N, C-alpha and C positions, 0 to 999 in steps of 0.2 A: 434396662427395663425397669419400669416403676410399677410395682404391684404389691398389694397387701396379702395376696394369696401365695403362700410359700410353694404349694403344689404346682400352681400354674407357672410360677417363676422357674421351678425346676424343669418342667416340661419344655418351656420356651428356651431355656439355656441349653438343654440337650438337643433340641431341634435345630438351634442356630449355632452349634458348637464350632462350626468352621469359621465363624466370625468372632473377633474379640468382643466379648460382652461383659457387662457389669450389671448386677441386679441390686436394687434397693427397695426396701419395704417402708422407707420413710415417706413422710408426706411432702408437701410442696417445697418447703425450704431445703430439705435434704436433697431433693432432685435438682434444685437450682444450684446447690453447692457442688453436686456431682458434675453439673454442666460446666462450672467454673474450673474444676479440676481436670476436666477432659475437653479442652477446646477443640480437639479433632473429632469429637463425637458427631456423627452424621444422622443418627436415627434414635429416637426415643419411642419405646412402646409402652403405652399406658394400659395396664392389664386389669381385667375383671372390674369394669366400671359398673356399679349398680345404681348410681344416681348421677344426674347431670351436673350438679353443682360443683363438687370437687374436681371432677375430670375436666370440665370446661375451664375452671379457674386455673388449673395446672397448665392446660393447653395454652391459654392466653399468656400466662407468665413465661412459658418456654418460648413462644413466638415473639414476645416482646423483647426477650433477652437475645434471641438469635433468629432472625427472619429466615436464614438459609437452612435451619434445622428441620428435618422431616419428622413428623409425629404420627404414629400409628395408634389408633384407639381400638382396644378389644373390650367388648361388653358382654357380660352374661345376662343382662336384662336390656337388650336393644329395643329402642323405639325409633320411629321415623323422626320424631322431633330431635332426639339426642344425636342421631346420625347426621341430620341436616345441620344442626347447630355446630357440630364438631367440624364438618367439612367447611362450613361458612367461616369458621374462625381459624382455618388454616391447616386442619388435619390432612395428612396425605391420603388416608383412607380410614374407613370404619369397618371393623370385622366382628361379626357376632361370634359368641362363644356358646357351644363348642364350634371349633373351626376345622377346616380341612388342612392337615399339615402340609400337603403338597402346595396348595394354593397360598398358604401363608409364607412358605419358603420362597415361592416365586415372587410374591409381593415384596418381600424384604430384599431379594436380589434385584428387583426392578428399581426399588428406591435407592439402594446403594450404588447401582450402576449409573443411575441418573445423577447422583451426587458426585460420583467420580468424573462423569462427563462435564458437569458444571465446573469442577475444579480444573480440569484440563482446559476448558474454554477460557476460564478466568486467567490461567497461566499464559495462554496464548495471547489474550488481550494485553496483559502486562508486558509480554515480550514485544508485541507490535508497538505499544506505546514507547517502550525503551528503544526499539530499533528506529522508529520513525518520529521520535520526539524532536522538537526544535533544537534541543541541545546536541542532537546527533548531526546537525548540519555544521560542518567544520568551518569556522570563520571567526576571526577577531577583527575583521576589517570594518572601519567606520561606516563604509557605504552599505554594509549589510545590516546594520542595526535597525535602520528604518524599515528595511524589508522584513526583518523578523517581527517587528511590532505590527506591521501591516498583516502579516500572515497570522499572527495570534488573534488579531481582530477578526480576520476571516474565519478562524476556528470557532469564535464565539457566536457566529451567526450562521444562517442558512443561505445567505446572499450568494447568488452566482458570482464566481470569481474567475478572472482571466489572468493567466500567468504568461508573460512574454519574455523571451530571451533566446539567445543563439543556441544552436544545437550543442548539447553537452553541458549546459549551465546548471542542470539539476532541477528542471521544472517538475518532473514527476516526484522527486524527493520532497520538494516543498508541498506539492499537492497531497502526498501521503501524510506529511506532518500535519497539515491542516485537518485532514480527516481523523487522524489518530488522536488529535487533541480536541475534537469536537464532540457534541452530544451523540453523534452518529458512529462513534468509534467502535461500538460493538456490532455494527451492521457492516455489510460488504463494502469494500472499496473495489470498484470495477474499472480497470483501465482499458482504453481503446485508442489505438493509433489510427486516426481517420485516413491518413495517407497510405496505410498498408492494405486497406480494404478495396477489392474490386468495386467499381462504381455500381454494378447491378446487384451487389449484395449488401450495400450499406444499410438500406432501410430495413431489410430482413434482420440484419444483425442488431440494429438498434431497437426496432419496434416489434420484432417478431413476425411470424406468419402462421397461417392456418394450412393444414394439410391440403394439398392440391391447389394451393394459391398460384403456383407457377410450376413449370417443369422442374422436377427434382425435389419438390417439397413433399417428401414421403410421410413426414410426421409434423405435428404442431411444434413450433419453436417459440419459446416465451420472449426472447429478446433481452438485450442488456438492461433496458430500463426496468423490466420486471425483476431481473436478477439483482439489480442494485437497490431494490425497494427498501426504504428505510435508511439507506447508506448514501454513498457518493459515487457518481459516475464521472470518471476523468476522461475527457475528450482531448487527446493530444493532436496537434496539428489540425485544429478545428477549421482553419481556412481552406484545407484541402477537401472538406466535405462538399459534395455536389450541391449546386444551388437549390434544387428541388428538395433535397434532404434537409438543407438548412431551413427551408420554409416549414417543413413538418416538425423539425426540432423546436422551432420557435413556438409552434402551436402547442406542443407538449409542455413547454416551459410556462406558457400562459394559462393552459387549462388543467395541467396536472393529470392528464389522461393520455394513454397510448391506445392506438387501434392497430392490431396486427394486420399485415397484408392479407387480404382475402377474408378478413373478419368483419362482422357487422356491429359488434359491440365494443365499446371502449372500456378500458380498465383504469381505475385510479392508481396512481403511483406517487410515492413520496420519495423523491430523489433530489439530492443536492448536486448541482452541476459545477464542476471545476474544469475549465477549458484552458488550453495552452497553445501557443504558436511560436515558431522560431522567426516569424516576421516581426518587424518593428511595429509598435502601436500605431504610428501614423499610417503605415502601409495598410494595416487592417482596417482602420477607420476610413481610409481613403478609397476603399473599394476592394480590399482583399477578401471581404466577405459581405454578406447582406448587412446593410446598415442597421436595420431594425434588430437583427440578431446580435450584431456587434454592441448596440446600445443596451440590449437586454443582458448580455454576458459581462459587460465592462463596468458594471456597477462598482465593483471593487477590482482594481488592477494592481498586479504585482509585477514590476519589471526587474528581472534578474540581470545584473551586470556580467559581461564576459570576464573571463579569468584575467585577461590583460589589464583590466581596470581595477583589479583587486590583487595585485602582485604581492602585497604584503601578507596575503594568506598562503602563498606558495609554500614556505617552509613548513607551516602547520599541516597543509594538505599532504605534502610529501611524507612527513612523519606518520600521518594517519594511514596513508595507503601502504607504506612499507610495513607497518604493524599488521595491517589486514592481510598482506601477502604472506607474512610469516604465520599468522593464525590459520590461514587456509592451507599451509604446508606446501605452497608453490615453490618457495625458495628461502634460503637462510639469510638473505640480505637484511642488514640491520641499520645501515646508515648511508649517507651521501656526503661526499667531501665538498668543501666550500666552493672550489672552482666549478664543479659540476652543477651545484645549486645556482651559482651565478649565471652559468650558461642557460639554465632553464628559465631564470628570471628575465633573461633577455629575449626569450622566444615568445611569439605572439599567441600561441596555442589556439589556432582556429577551431579546434574541436573541444576547447575549454576543459572543464574538470574531467570529463570522460576521457579525453585524449591524454591528459596527464596520468590518469590511473592506468590506462592501457599501455602507455609508454613505460612507466615504472615496472609494470608486470613483465613486459617484453624484455626490458633490460635485465631484470632480475633473473629471468629464466636462462638467459644466455651468458650470465656472469660466470667466469671461471670458478671452479669448485674451491679454489684456494682463497678466494676473496669473498668478503661479506659486505663490502662497501662499494657504492657506485662512484666511479671516477668520471672526470671530465671527458676522457676519450670514449667512455661508454655512451655518454649522452651525445657527443658529437657524431659517433658512428651511427647511432640510431637516427638522428636527424638526417644525416647524409643518406642513409638507406631509404628513408621515407621521401627523399627528394626535397627536403626542407632546407631553407637557408639557416645558418647558424645563429643569426641575430634577428630579432623581430623587426619587421618593417623594411629590411634591406638585405641584399645579398651579402655573403660573408666578406669579411675584410681580406685584403691581399689582392693579388692580381685578378682582374676580372676576365671571365671568359664569356663569349657571346651565348653559348649554349646554357650556361648557368643563369645569365640574365633572362633569357627567354623562359627557362624553366621556372624561375622565381615569378616572373610576370604572369605566366599561365596559372601557376598555383594560386597566386594572390587573387586573380580574377575568378577562379573557381571557388575560392573561399568566400569572396564577397557575394557570390551568386548562389551559395549553398550547393555547388556542384552542377548547376544548370549550364550545360555547354553552349546552348544557343545564346543565353544572356551573357555568358563569359566571352563568347566570340564578339558580341556587340561591344562589350566593354573594352576589348582589346583592339577594336577597329578592324577585325579580320572576319572572313567568312567561317562558317562552322566547318566546312571541308578543310580549310586551311588549319583550323585548330586541331582537327583530328590528325592531319598530316604532321603537324608540329609535334603532337604527342607521340606519334609513331617514330618520328625521327629521333626524338629525345629518349625513346625507350621507356616512357613512363605511363603508357596506357593502362597497364595493370594496376598501378598504384593510385593514379589520379582519377580514373574514369569511374562512373557509376551508371546506374540504369536510367537516369533522367536525361532527357534530350531537350 
């Protein structure tokens, strides 16, 4: 507290005794020196202001030194001009003297609570930046350098960005890194998997709805565009968005406005779109989605390579995931032997980086308590349990069995079609019924099937 009135200083110190306080009766330079000695100071109370000159000069000097510092001005000769000038120059509040002790205590509590909240938010932003920074994407592969440069360029602009890559290559991780390193980092990052939404709820989820707009709409719903205002909206599997919803999305991108279902008025939104798809870029541009939307979103394209094309990153990724497994307390595993790593480097990883992480976690959990290192037999057993061949691109070496060849062929077809059984059957030259029968005969229905048909 800065005041020339010793009696006022004593009353304020007694009133605020539950908070660490320091009183000074010095003029401007003394207060600024106090500020330098106490960098954690959150609130300065300028007490018993009887003229506007010194008070406003001290206020200006304090705010110039630290913009985040809250300043409360108490005046025994308040005027509208003094109060207006103090607030305009950054004072948190202006309090006439004599004051209500209860009101003053509440005001101080409010200011300090707001400062603590700002500190927490700032810590959270630093944590997000540290967690999703580009340096957190584990790679030293040469093919990833150009991708990082492209992603950093995306972070420097608000241009719509399209990220393509197979499932598990880290598309959302790159999207979060772009957001965390952009000017929008302090605003929301809102992810949506377009493939996971029922067709009749897509537009309500994206654009919102008004109460009574359709059966079950009991209340107003703002929608994800409004939730992401000022930040980024990540639309994963964008090509799975229904055609009519793609058209409305294009209109929002062009106009910067959303109109909720059942609403008459549009609302301005400031949202950066980052879209992603596990389809190849050529497939998207060739009719996987509306061409006008594709052209609008593909101003800046980032193509993520599959893990099998960046095998030199595998040792680094394995070390990273094993460290994370230990940090999470899942298992005590601390290493992997050379034959086991060699076996992993010969595997195609259809599920890419996500499959590698899940595999290491699964092996670590089932590792005998007496061991902390993953061995070749652990990896081989896991691959065999998952119905996978031991070596990428071909069945395992040694005597060939027809059921293993069939299993490998079916798995490879399902991998190439992202689990779509109808397309896998076409690729294999058999009917879908035959594919299901083969899966049942081979006893792999539970492991290889999914909900897509």
